[in-house]
C-alpha positions as CSV (number, residue, x, y, z in Angstrom):
1,M,-23.9,63.0,71.9
2,N,-25.5,60.5,74.3
3,I,-26.7,62.0,77.6
4,L,-28.0,59.8,80.3
5,L,-29.9,61.0,83.4
6,V,-30.0,58.7,86.4
7,C,-32.7,58.8,89.0
8,S,-34.6,56.6,91.4
9,A,-37.7,55.8,89.4
10,G,-37.7,58.0,86.3
11,M,-40.9,59.9,86.6
12,S,-40.0,63.5,87.1
13,T,-36.7,63.0,85.2
14,S,-38.6,61.8,82.2
15,I,-40.3,65.3,82.0
16,L,-36.8,66.9,82.1
17,V,-35.6,64.6,79.4
18,E,-38.4,65.8,77.1
19,K,-37.5,69.4,77.8
20,M,-33.9,68.7,77.1
21,R,-34.7,66.9,73.8
22,T,-36.8,69.9,72.7
23,E,-34.0,72.3,73.5
24,A,-31.4,70.1,71.7
25,A,-33.7,70.0,68.6
26,N,-34.2,73.8,68.8
27,R,-30.4,74.2,68.8
28,G,-29.9,71.8,66.0
29,L,-27.9,69.4,68.2
30,E,-27.9,65.7,67.5
31,A,-28.4,64.2,71.0
32,T,-29.8,61.1,72.4
33,I,-31.2,61.9,75.9
34,D,-32.6,59.2,78.2
35,A,-33.5,58.7,81.8
36,I,-33.0,55.4,83.7
37,P,-33.1,54.2,87.2
38,E,-29.7,53.6,88.8
39,S,-30.3,49.8,88.8
40,R,-30.1,49.8,84.9
41,L,-26.9,51.8,84.6
42,K,-24.7,48.7,84.0
43,E,-26.7,47.9,80.9
44,Q,-25.8,51.2,79.2
45,T,-23.1,51.5,76.6
46,N,-22.1,54.4,74.4
47,V,-22.8,57.2,76.9
48,D,-20.9,60.5,76.7
49,V,-22.1,62.1,80.0
50,I,-24.2,61.0,83.0
51,L,-26.2,63.4,85.0
52,I,-27.7,62.3,88.4
53,G,-31.0,63.5,89.7
54,P,-30.5,65.6,92.9
55,Q,-32.7,63.1,94.9
56,V,-30.1,60.4,94.4
57,R,-27.0,62.5,94.7
58,Y,-25.6,60.0,97.2
59,L,-24.9,57.7,94.2
60,E,-22.4,60.2,92.6
61,S,-19.2,58.6,93.9
62,K,-20.4,55.1,93.2
63,I,-21.3,56.0,89.6
64,K,-18.1,57.9,89.0
65,S,-16.0,54.9,90.1
66,S,-17.9,52.6,87.7
67,V,-17.8,54.6,84.5
68,S,-15.2,56.5,82.4
69,V,-17.3,59.4,81.3
70,P,-18.1,62.7,83.0
71,V,-20.6,62.5,85.8
72,A,-22.3,65.3,87.8
73,V,-25.4,65.9,89.9
74,I,-28.0,68.0,88.1
75,D,-28.2,71.5,89.4
76,N,-31.0,71.6,92.1
77,M,-32.7,74.8,90.8
78,A,-32.6,73.7,87.2
79,Y,-34.0,70.3,88.1
80,G,-36.7,71.7,90.3
81,L,-37.8,74.2,87.7
82,M,-37.4,71.6,84.9
83,K,-35.1,73.9,83.0
84,G,-34.1,71.6,80.1
85,D,-31.9,74.3,78.5
86,Q,-29.8,74.7,81.7
87,V,-29.4,71.0,82.2
88,L,-28.5,70.5,78.6
89,D,-25.9,73.3,79.0
90,Q,-24.5,71.4,82.1
91,A,-24.2,68.2,80.1
92,L,-22.5,70.0,77.2
93,G,-20.1,71.8,79.5
94,L,-19.1,68.5,81.2
95,V,-18.3,66.9,77.8
96,Q,-16.3,69.9,76.6
97,N,-14.2,70.1,79.8
98,A,-13.5,66.3,79.9
């Protein structure tokens, strides 16, 4: 599974990515998880789900209209507390319900 987190600059989101990678490894899930700024979204291919950082939630409709994969804003509380397990669950749920 390829999970992409979209943010403004990538600093705090990169911490969350590491926590999500650790959680995926602990669960035995094969997942590629990366964070990029919105400006690089068009360069991405082979993505299964896109999660948007709460600070750029205004991009949700723009991103949804430009891709054919599930897109959602990361839960505020999970993002603020850097809960990699919860954000991973959010991504998995989006893919399963697509």
